[in-house]
mmCIF file of the N, C-alpha and C atoms, coordinates in Angstrom:
data_MODEL
# 
_entry.id   MODEL 
# 
loop_
_atom_site.group_PDB 
_atom_site.id 
_atom_site.type_symbol 
_atom_site.label_atom_id 
_atom_site.label_alt_id 
_atom_site.label_comp_id 
_atom_site.label_asym_id 
_atom_site.label_entity_id 
_atom_site.label_seq_id 
_atom_site.pdbx_PDB_ins_code 
_atom_site.Cartn_x 
_atom_site.Cartn_y 
_atom_site.Cartn_z 
_atom_site.occupancy 
_atom_site.B_iso_or_equiv 
_atom_site.pdbx_formal_charge 
_atom_site.auth_seq_id 
_atom_site.auth_comp_id 
_atom_site.auth_asym_id 
_atom_site.auth_atom_id 
_atom_site.pdbx_PDB_model_num 
ATOM 1   N N  . MET A 1 1  ? -0.704  -0.121  -6.187  1.00 0.00 ? 1  MET A N  1 
ATOM 2   C CA . MET A 1 1  ? -1.458  -0.837  -5.047  1.00 0.00 ? 1  MET A CA 1 
ATOM 3   C C  . MET A 1 1  ? -3.065  -1.104  -5.596  1.00 0.00 ? 1  MET A C  1 
ATOM 4   N N  . ARG A 1 2  ? -3.459  -0.033  -6.621  1.00 0.00 ? 2  ARG A N  1 
ATOM 5   C CA . ARG A 1 2  ? -4.907  -0.727  -6.385  1.00 0.00 ? 2  ARG A CA 1 
ATOM 6   C C  . ARG A 1 2  ? -5.595  -1.526  -6.708  1.00 0.00 ? 2  ARG A C  1 
ATOM 7   N N  . THR A 1 3  ? -3.977  -2.437  -8.171  1.00 0.00 ? 3  THR A N  1 
ATOM 8   C CA . THR A 1 3  ? -4.242  -3.667  -8.688  1.00 0.00 ? 3  THR A CA 1 
ATOM 9   C C  . THR A 1 3  ? -4.121  -4.551  -7.783  1.00 0.00 ? 3  THR A C  1 
ATOM 10  N N  . LEU A 1 4  ? -3.512  -4.889  -6.478  1.00 0.00 ? 4  LEU A N  1 
ATOM 11  C CA . LEU A 1 4  ? -3.075  -5.692  -5.828  1.00 0.00 ? 4  LEU A CA 1 
ATOM 12  C C  . LEU A 1 4  ? -4.138  -5.555  -4.745  1.00 0.00 ? 4  LEU A C  1 
ATOM 13  N N  . ARG A 1 5  ? -5.319  -4.411  -4.693  1.00 0.00 ? 5  ARG A N  1 
ATOM 14  C CA . ARG A 1 5  ? -5.717  -4.390  -3.760  1.00 0.00 ? 5  ARG A CA 1 
ATOM 15  C C  . ARG A 1 5  ? -7.303  -5.511  -4.122  1.00 0.00 ? 5  ARG A C  1 
ATOM 16  N N  . PHE A 1 6  ? -6.962  -5.395  -5.113  1.00 0.00 ? 6  PHE A N  1 
ATOM 17  C CA . PHE A 1 6  ? -8.289  -6.139  -6.165  1.00 0.00 ? 6  PHE A CA 1 
ATOM 18  C C  . PHE A 1 6  ? -8.103  -7.479  -6.415  1.00 0.00 ? 6  PHE A C  1 
ATOM 19  N N  . LEU A 1 7  ? -6.672  -7.655  -6.391  1.00 0.00 ? 7  LEU A N  1 
ATOM 20  C CA . LEU A 1 7  ? -6.440  -8.992  -6.791  1.00 0.00 ? 7  LEU A CA 1 
ATOM 21  C C  . LEU A 1 7  ? -6.659  -9.850  -5.311  1.00 0.00 ? 7  LEU A C  1 
ATOM 22  N N  . ALA A 1 8  ? -6.670  -8.792  -4.683  1.00 0.00 ? 8  ALA A N  1 
ATOM 23  C CA . ALA A 1 8  ? -6.487  -9.624  -2.828  1.00 0.00 ? 8  ALA A CA 1 
ATOM 24  C C  . ALA A 1 8  ? -8.218  -9.760  -2.463  1.00 0.00 ? 8  ALA A C  1 
ATOM 25  N N  . GLY A 1 9  ? -8.793  -10.293 -3.163  1.00 0.00 ? 9  GLY A N  1 
ATOM 26  C CA . GLY A 1 9  ? -10.413 -10.259 -3.065  1.00 0.00 ? 9  GLY A CA 1 
ATOM 27  C C  . GLY A 1 9  ? -10.998 -8.900  -2.841  1.00 0.00 ? 9  GLY A C  1 
ATOM 28  N N  . GLU A 1 10 ? -10.995 -7.526  -3.849  1.00 0.00 ? 10 GLU A N  1 
ATOM 29  C CA . GLU A 1 10 ? -11.184 -6.684  -3.485  1.00 0.00 ? 10 GLU A CA 1 
ATOM 30  C C  . GLU A 1 10 ? -11.136 -5.683  -2.283  1.00 0.00 ? 10 GLU A C  1 
ATOM 31  N N  . MET A 1 11 ? -9.491  -5.826  -1.515  1.00 0.00 ? 11 MET A N  1 
ATOM 32  C CA . MET A 1 11 ? -9.696  -5.790  -0.008  1.00 0.00 ? 11 MET A CA 1 
ATOM 33  C C  . MET A 1 11 ? -9.956  -3.650  -0.526  1.00 0.00 ? 11 MET A C  1 
ATOM 34  N N  . THR A 1 12 ? -10.181 -3.028  0.495   1.00 0.00 ? 12 THR A N  1 
ATOM 35  C CA . THR A 1 12 ? -10.686 -1.958  0.180   1.00 0.00 ? 12 THR A CA 1 
ATOM 36  C C  . THR A 1 12 ? -9.644  -0.885  1.388   1.00 0.00 ? 12 THR A C  1 
ATOM 37  N N  . GLN A 1 13 ? -9.536  -0.037  0.893   1.00 0.00 ? 13 GLN A N  1 
ATOM 38  C CA . GLN A 1 13 ? -8.263  1.352   1.323   1.00 0.00 ? 13 GLN A CA 1 
ATOM 39  C C  . GLN A 1 13 ? -8.770  1.055   3.001   1.00 0.00 ? 13 GLN A C  1 
ATOM 40  N N  . ALA A 1 14 ? -10.182 1.066   3.305   1.00 0.00 ? 14 ALA A N  1 
ATOM 41  C CA . ALA A 1 14 ? -9.646  0.955   4.837   1.00 0.00 ? 14 ALA A CA 1 
ATOM 42  C C  . ALA A 1 14 ? -9.236  -0.567  5.745   1.00 0.00 ? 14 ALA A C  1 
ATOM 43  N N  . ASP A 1 15 ? -9.652  -1.618  4.391   1.00 0.00 ? 15 ASP A N  1 
ATOM 44  C CA . ASP A 1 15 ? -9.335  -2.996  5.414   1.00 0.00 ? 15 ASP A CA 1 
ATOM 45  C C  . ASP A 1 15 ? -7.556  -2.854  4.884   1.00 0.00 ? 15 ASP A C  1 
ATOM 46  N N  . LEU A 1 16 ? -7.093  -2.195  4.144   1.00 0.00 ? 16 LEU A N  1 
ATOM 47  C CA . LEU A 1 16 ? -5.290  -2.485  3.639   1.00 0.00 ? 16 LEU A CA 1 
ATOM 48  C C  . LEU A 1 16 ? -4.870  -1.451  5.330   1.00 0.00 ? 16 LEU A C  1 
ATOM 49  N N  . GLY A 1 17 ? -5.436  -0.257  5.813   1.00 0.00 ? 17 GLY A N  1 
ATOM 50  C CA . GLY A 1 17 ? -4.851  0.898   6.327   1.00 0.00 ? 17 GLY A CA 1 
ATOM 51  C C  . GLY A 1 17 ? -4.860  -0.012  7.484   1.00 0.00 ? 17 GLY A C  1 
ATOM 52  N N  . LYS A 1 18 ? -6.338  -0.611  8.030   1.00 0.00 ? 18 LYS A N  1 
ATOM 53  C CA . LYS A 1 18 ? -6.502  -1.301  9.088   1.00 0.00 ? 18 LYS A CA 1 
ATOM 54  C C  . LYS A 1 18 ? -5.106  -2.611  9.492   1.00 0.00 ? 18 LYS A C  1 
ATOM 55  N N  . ARG A 1 19 ? -4.806  -3.375  8.022   1.00 0.00 ? 19 ARG A N  1 
ATOM 56  C CA . ARG A 1 19 ? -3.761  -4.379  8.339   1.00 0.00 ? 19 ARG A CA 1 
ATOM 57  C C  . ARG A 1 19 ? -2.493  -3.456  8.764   1.00 0.00 ? 19 ARG A C  1 
ATOM 58  N N  . VAL A 1 20 ? -2.221  -2.252  7.956   1.00 0.00 ? 20 VAL A N  1 
ATOM 59  C CA . VAL A 1 20 ? -0.808  -1.910  8.055   1.00 0.00 ? 20 VAL A CA 1 
ATOM 60  C C  . VAL A 1 20 ? -0.833  -0.872  9.207   1.00 0.00 ? 20 VAL A C  1 
ATOM 61  N N  . GLY A 1 21 ? -2.110  -0.625  9.550   1.00 0.00 ? 21 GLY A N  1 
ATOM 62  C CA . GLY A 1 21 ? -1.272  0.174   11.024  1.00 0.00 ? 21 GLY A CA 1 
ATOM 63  C C  . GLY A 1 21 ? -1.560  1.939   10.727  1.00 0.00 ? 21 GLY A C  1 
ATOM 64  N N  . VAL A 1 22 ? -2.154  2.243   9.327   1.00 0.00 ? 22 VAL A N  1 
ATOM 65  C CA . VAL A 1 22 ? -2.735  3.257   9.270   1.00 0.00 ? 22 VAL A CA 1 
ATOM 66  C C  . VAL A 1 22 ? -3.746  4.183   8.797   1.00 0.00 ? 22 VAL A C  1 
ATOM 67  N N  . THR A 1 23 ? -4.335  4.833   8.035   1.00 0.00 ? 23 THR A N  1 
ATOM 68  C CA . THR A 1 23 ? -5.925  5.381   7.767   1.00 0.00 ? 23 THR A CA 1 
ATOM 69  C C  . THR A 1 23 ? -6.507  4.980   6.504   1.00 0.00 ? 23 THR A C  1 
ATOM 70  N N  . ARG A 1 24 ? -7.392  4.948   6.116   1.00 0.00 ? 24 ARG A N  1 
ATOM 71  C CA . ARG A 1 24 ? -7.869  5.135   5.036   1.00 0.00 ? 24 ARG A CA 1 
ATOM 72  C C  . ARG A 1 24 ? -7.555  6.046   4.196   1.00 0.00 ? 24 ARG A C  1 
ATOM 73  N N  . GLN A 1 25 ? -7.211  7.373   4.643   1.00 0.00 ? 25 GLN A N  1 
ATOM 74  C CA . GLN A 1 25 ? -7.123  8.760   3.768   1.00 0.00 ? 25 GLN A CA 1 
ATOM 75  C C  . GLN A 1 25 ? -4.860  8.427   3.215   1.00 0.00 ? 25 GLN A C  1 
ATOM 76  N N  . THR A 1 26 ? -4.472  7.997   4.443   1.00 0.00 ? 26 THR A N  1 
ATOM 77  C CA . THR A 1 26 ? -3.157  7.573   3.744   1.00 0.00 ? 26 THR A CA 1 
ATOM 78  C C  . THR A 1 26 ? -2.742  6.828   2.834   1.00 0.00 ? 26 THR A C  1 
ATOM 79  N N  . ILE A 1 27 ? -3.337  5.670   2.763   1.00 0.00 ? 27 ILE A N  1 
ATOM 80  C CA . ILE A 1 27 ? -3.472  4.688   1.938   1.00 0.00 ? 27 ILE A CA 1 
ATOM 81  C C  . ILE A 1 27 ? -4.371  5.057   0.120   1.00 0.00 ? 27 ILE A C  1 
ATOM 82  N N  . ALA A 1 28 ? -5.286  6.355   0.530   1.00 0.00 ? 28 ALA A N  1 
ATOM 83  C CA . ALA A 1 28 ? -5.615  6.712   -0.317  1.00 0.00 ? 28 ALA A CA 1 
ATOM 84  C C  . ALA A 1 28 ? -4.223  7.725   -1.028  1.00 0.00 ? 28 ALA A C  1 
ATOM 85  N N  . ALA A 1 29 ? -3.670  8.713   0.160   1.00 0.00 ? 29 ALA A N  1 
ATOM 86  C CA . ALA A 1 29 ? -2.885  9.375   -0.636  1.00 0.00 ? 29 ALA A CA 1 
ATOM 87  C C  . ALA A 1 29 ? -1.436  8.673   -0.658  1.00 0.00 ? 29 ALA A C  1 
ATOM 88  N N  . ILE A 1 30 ? -0.978  7.848   -0.697  1.00 0.00 ? 30 ILE A N  1 
ATOM 89  C CA . ILE A 1 30 ? 0.171   7.045   -1.284  1.00 0.00 ? 30 ILE A CA 1 
ATOM 90  C C  . ILE A 1 30 ? -0.476  6.832   -2.608  1.00 0.00 ? 30 ILE A C  1 
ATOM 91  N N  . GLU A 1 31 ? -2.081  5.906   -2.996  1.00 0.00 ? 31 GLU A N  1 
ATOM 92  C CA . GLU A 1 31 ? -2.027  5.543   -4.440  1.00 0.00 ? 31 GLU A CA 1 
ATOM 93  C C  . GLU A 1 31 ? -2.441  6.761   -5.108  1.00 0.00 ? 31 GLU A C  1 
ATOM 94  N N  . ALA A 1 32 ? -2.636  8.183   -4.663  1.00 0.00 ? 32 ALA A N  1 
ATOM 95  C CA . ALA A 1 32 ? -2.738  9.151   -5.294  1.00 0.00 ? 32 ALA A CA 1 
ATOM 96  C C  . ALA A 1 32 ? -1.400  9.934   -5.523  1.00 0.00 ? 32 ALA A C  1 
ATOM 97  N N  . GLY A 1 33 ? -0.609  9.070   -5.166  1.00 0.00 ? 33 GLY A N  1 
ATOM 98  C CA . GLY A 1 33 ? 1.069   9.759   -5.445  1.00 0.00 ? 33 GLY A CA 1 
ATOM 99  C C  . GLY A 1 33 ? 1.118   11.104  -4.480  1.00 0.00 ? 33 GLY A C  1 
ATOM 100 N N  . LYS A 1 34 ? 0.497   10.971  -3.879  1.00 0.00 ? 34 LYS A N  1 
ATOM 101 C CA . LYS A 1 34 ? 0.374   12.644  -3.274  1.00 0.00 ? 34 LYS A CA 1 
ATOM 102 C C  . LYS A 1 34 ? 1.021   12.238  -1.601  1.00 0.00 ? 34 LYS A C  1 
ATOM 103 N N  . TYR A 1 35 ? 1.211   11.328  -1.336  1.00 0.00 ? 35 TYR A N  1 
ATOM 104 C CA . TYR A 1 35 ? 2.305   11.301  -0.156  1.00 0.00 ? 35 TYR A CA 1 
ATOM 105 C C  . TYR A 1 35 ? 3.388   9.735   -0.178  1.00 0.00 ? 35 TYR A C  1 
ATOM 106 N N  . SER A 1 36 ? 4.431   9.543   0.151   1.00 0.00 ? 36 SER A N  1 
ATOM 107 C CA . SER A 1 36 ? 5.170   8.822   0.187   1.00 0.00 ? 36 SER A CA 1 
ATOM 108 C C  . SER A 1 36 ? 4.998   8.134   1.484   1.00 0.00 ? 36 SER A C  1 
ATOM 109 N N  . PRO A 1 37 ? 5.292   6.485   1.839   1.00 0.00 ? 37 PRO A N  1 
ATOM 110 C CA . PRO A 1 37 ? 5.092   6.414   2.667   1.00 0.00 ? 37 PRO A CA 1 
ATOM 111 C C  . PRO A 1 37 ? 6.422   6.281   3.721   1.00 0.00 ? 37 PRO A C  1 
ATOM 112 N N  . THR A 1 38 ? 6.442   6.150   4.596   1.00 0.00 ? 38 THR A N  1 
ATOM 113 C CA . THR A 1 38 ? 7.944   5.658   5.641   1.00 0.00 ? 38 THR A CA 1 
ATOM 114 C C  . THR A 1 38 ? 8.059   4.287   5.494   1.00 0.00 ? 38 THR A C  1 
ATOM 115 N N  . LEU A 1 39 ? 9.692   3.793   5.095   1.00 0.00 ? 39 LEU A N  1 
ATOM 116 C CA . LEU A 1 39 ? 10.053  3.075   4.719   1.00 0.00 ? 39 LEU A CA 1 
ATOM 117 C C  . LEU A 1 39 ? 8.903   1.690   5.540   1.00 0.00 ? 39 LEU A C  1 
ATOM 118 N N  . GLU A 1 40 ? 8.943   1.377   7.178   1.00 0.00 ? 40 GLU A N  1 
ATOM 119 C CA . GLU A 1 40 ? 7.945   0.736   8.057   1.00 0.00 ? 40 GLU A CA 1 
ATOM 120 C C  . GLU A 1 40 ? 7.169   0.239   7.284   1.00 0.00 ? 40 GLU A C  1 
ATOM 121 N N  . CYS A 1 41 ? 6.240   1.559   6.777   1.00 0.00 ? 41 CYS A N  1 
ATOM 122 C CA . CYS A 1 41 ? 4.593   1.747   6.341   1.00 0.00 ? 41 CYS A CA 1 
ATOM 123 C C  . CYS A 1 41 ? 5.274   0.626   5.018   1.00 0.00 ? 41 CYS A C  1 
ATOM 124 N N  . ALA A 1 42 ? 5.935   0.822   3.930   1.00 0.00 ? 42 ALA A N  1 
ATOM 125 C CA . ALA A 1 42 ? 6.389   0.610   3.135   1.00 0.00 ? 42 ALA A CA 1 
ATOM 126 C C  . ALA A 1 42 ? 6.370   -1.523  2.842   1.00 0.00 ? 42 ALA A C  1 
ATOM 127 N N  . PHE A 1 43 ? 7.139   -1.205  3.532   1.00 0.00 ? 43 PHE A N  1 
ATOM 128 C CA . PHE A 1 43 ? 7.407   -2.712  4.205   1.00 0.00 ? 43 PHE A CA 1 
ATOM 129 C C  . PHE A 1 43 ? 6.432   -3.529  4.477   1.00 0.00 ? 43 PHE A C  1 
ATOM 130 N N  . ARG A 1 44 ? 5.481   -3.081  5.460   1.00 0.00 ? 44 ARG A N  1 
ATOM 131 C CA . ARG A 1 44 ? 4.267   -3.872  5.852   1.00 0.00 ? 44 ARG A CA 1 
ATOM 132 C C  . ARG A 1 44 ? 3.203   -3.605  4.739   1.00 0.00 ? 44 ARG A C  1 
ATOM 133 N N  . ILE A 1 45 ? 3.081   -3.172  3.862   1.00 0.00 ? 45 ILE A N  1 
ATOM 134 C CA . ILE A 1 45 ? 2.222   -2.551  2.851   1.00 0.00 ? 45 ILE A CA 1 
ATOM 135 C C  . ILE A 1 45 ? 2.798   -4.202  1.495   1.00 0.00 ? 45 ILE A C  1 
ATOM 136 N N  . ALA A 1 46 ? 4.164   -4.386  1.706   1.00 0.00 ? 46 ALA A N  1 
ATOM 137 C CA . ALA A 1 46 ? 4.122   -5.138  0.237   1.00 0.00 ? 46 ALA A CA 1 
ATOM 138 C C  . ALA A 1 46 ? 3.856   -6.113  1.338   1.00 0.00 ? 46 ALA A C  1 
ATOM 139 N N  . GLU A 1 47 ? 4.210   -6.437  2.542   1.00 0.00 ? 47 GLU A N  1 
ATOM 140 C CA . GLU A 1 47 ? 4.105   -7.747  3.649   1.00 0.00 ? 47 GLU A CA 1 
ATOM 141 C C  . GLU A 1 47 ? 2.803   -8.341  3.376   1.00 0.00 ? 47 GLU A C  1 
ATOM 142 N N  . VAL A 1 48 ? 1.591   -7.126  3.486   1.00 0.00 ? 48 VAL A N  1 
ATOM 143 C CA . VAL A 1 48 ? -0.004  -7.767  3.120   1.00 0.00 ? 48 VAL A CA 1 
ATOM 144 C C  . VAL A 1 48 ? -0.096  -8.823  2.008   1.00 0.00 ? 48 VAL A C  1 
ATOM 145 N N  . PHE A 1 49 ? 0.520   -8.162  0.895   1.00 0.00 ? 49 PHE A N  1 
ATOM 146 C CA . PHE A 1 49 ? 0.443   -8.145  -0.561  1.00 0.00 ? 49 PHE A CA 1 
ATOM 147 C C  . PHE A 1 49 ? 1.634   -9.547  -0.582  1.00 0.00 ? 49 PHE A C  1 
ATOM 148 N N  . ASP A 1 50 ? 2.245   -9.938  0.130   1.00 0.00 ? 50 ASP A N  1 
ATOM 149 C CA . ASP A 1 50 ? 3.134   -11.693 -0.027  1.00 0.00 ? 50 ASP A CA 1 
ATOM 150 C C  . ASP A 1 50 ? 4.132   -10.883 -0.950  1.00 0.00 ? 50 ASP A C  1 
ATOM 151 N N  . LYS A 1 51 ? 4.705   -9.896  -1.392  1.00 0.00 ? 51 LYS A N  1 
ATOM 152 C CA . LYS A 1 51 ? 5.733   -9.193  -2.353  1.00 0.00 ? 51 LYS A CA 1 
ATOM 153 C C  . LYS A 1 51 ? 6.787   -8.998  -2.321  1.00 0.00 ? 51 LYS A C  1 
ATOM 154 N N  . PRO A 1 52 ? 7.572   -8.739  -2.835  1.00 0.00 ? 52 PRO A N  1 
ATOM 155 C CA . PRO A 1 52 ? 8.895   -7.892  -2.687  1.00 0.00 ? 52 PRO A CA 1 
ATOM 156 C C  . PRO A 1 52 ? 8.585   -6.275  -2.576  1.00 0.00 ? 52 PRO A C  1 
ATOM 157 N N  . LEU A 1 53 ? 9.281   -5.586  -2.018  1.00 0.00 ? 53 LEU A N  1 
ATOM 158 C CA . LEU A 1 53 ? 8.930   -4.538  -1.895  1.00 0.00 ? 53 LEU A CA 1 
ATOM 159 C C  . LEU A 1 53 ? 9.224   -3.421  -3.397  1.00 0.00 ? 53 LEU A C  1 
ATOM 160 N N  . ALA A 1 54 ? 9.954   -3.902  -4.208  1.00 0.00 ? 54 ALA A N  1 
ATOM 161 C CA . ALA A 1 54 ? 10.038  -3.545  -5.497  1.00 0.00 ? 54 ALA A CA 1 
ATOM 162 C C  . ALA A 1 54 ? 8.878   -3.933  -6.317  1.00 0.00 ? 54 ALA A C  1 
ATOM 163 N N  . GLU A 1 55 ? 8.421   -4.523  -6.131  1.00 0.00 ? 55 GLU A N  1 
ATOM 164 C CA . GLU A 1 55 ? 7.201   -4.981  -6.529  1.00 0.00 ? 55 GLU A CA 1 
ATOM 165 C C  . GLU A 1 55 ? 5.993   -3.944  -6.409  1.00 0.00 ? 55 GLU A C  1 
ATOM 166 N N  . VAL A 1 56 ? 5.761   -3.689  -5.405  1.00 0.00 ? 56 VAL A N  1 
ATOM 167 C CA . VAL A 1 56 ? 4.847   -2.795  -5.186  1.00 0.00 ? 56 VAL A CA 1 
ATOM 168 C C  . VAL A 1 56 ? 5.055   -1.746  -5.132  1.00 0.00 ? 56 VAL A C  1 
ATOM 169 N N  . PHE A 1 57 ? 6.467   -1.116  -4.558  1.00 0.00 ? 57 PHE A N  1 
ATOM 170 C CA . PHE A 1 57 ? 6.765   0.588   -5.191  1.00 0.00 ? 57 PHE A CA 1 
ATOM 171 C C  . PHE A 1 57 ? 7.663   0.517   -6.173  1.00 0.00 ? 57 PHE A C  1 
ATOM 172 N N  . GLY A 1 58 ? 7.358   1.809   -6.763  1.00 0.00 ? 58 GLY A N  1 
ATOM 173 C CA . GLY A 1 58 ? 8.892   1.316   -7.893  1.00 0.00 ? 58 GLY A CA 1 
ATOM 174 C C  . GLY A 1 58 ? 9.173   3.042   -7.436  1.00 0.00 ? 58 GLY A C  1 
ATOM 175 N N  . TRP A 1 59 ? 10.412  3.487   -8.034  1.00 0.00 ? 59 TRP A N  1 
ATOM 176 C CA . TRP A 1 59 ? 11.174  5.099   -8.044  1.00 0.00 ? 59 TRP A CA 1 
ATOM 177 C C  . TRP A 1 59 ? 11.875  5.225   -9.308  1.00 0.00 ? 59 TRP A C  1 
ATOM 178 N N  . GLU A 1 60 ? 11.361  6.298   -9.540  1.00 0.00 ? 60 GLU A N  1 
ATOM 179 C CA . GLU A 1 60 ? 11.639  6.885   -11.055 1.00 0.00 ? 60 GLU A CA 1 
ATOM 180 C C  . GLU A 1 60 ? 12.675  8.201   -10.604 1.00 0.00 ? 60 GLU A C  1 
ATOM 181 N N  . ARG A 1 61 ? 14.073  8.291   -11.092 1.00 0.00 ? 61 ARG A N  1 
ATOM 182 C CA . ARG A 1 61 ? 14.952  9.748   -10.597 1.00 0.00 ? 61 ARG A CA 1 
ATOM 183 C C  . ARG A 1 61 ? 13.800  10.474  -11.395 1.00 0.00 ? 61 ARG A C  1 
# 
């Protein structure tokens, strides 16, 4: 997400949080891998970047 934010005009964590409806701290925790977003939040983040969900978030066994 950090790269996507940079490519989107250097969007801040706070900016993304406002667009998605979460706090900057939540975005920071997601980026750090300390928090997994809800499915709704993940879809909203992907929508902000106009990317498929799988392109923004990956899952490994």
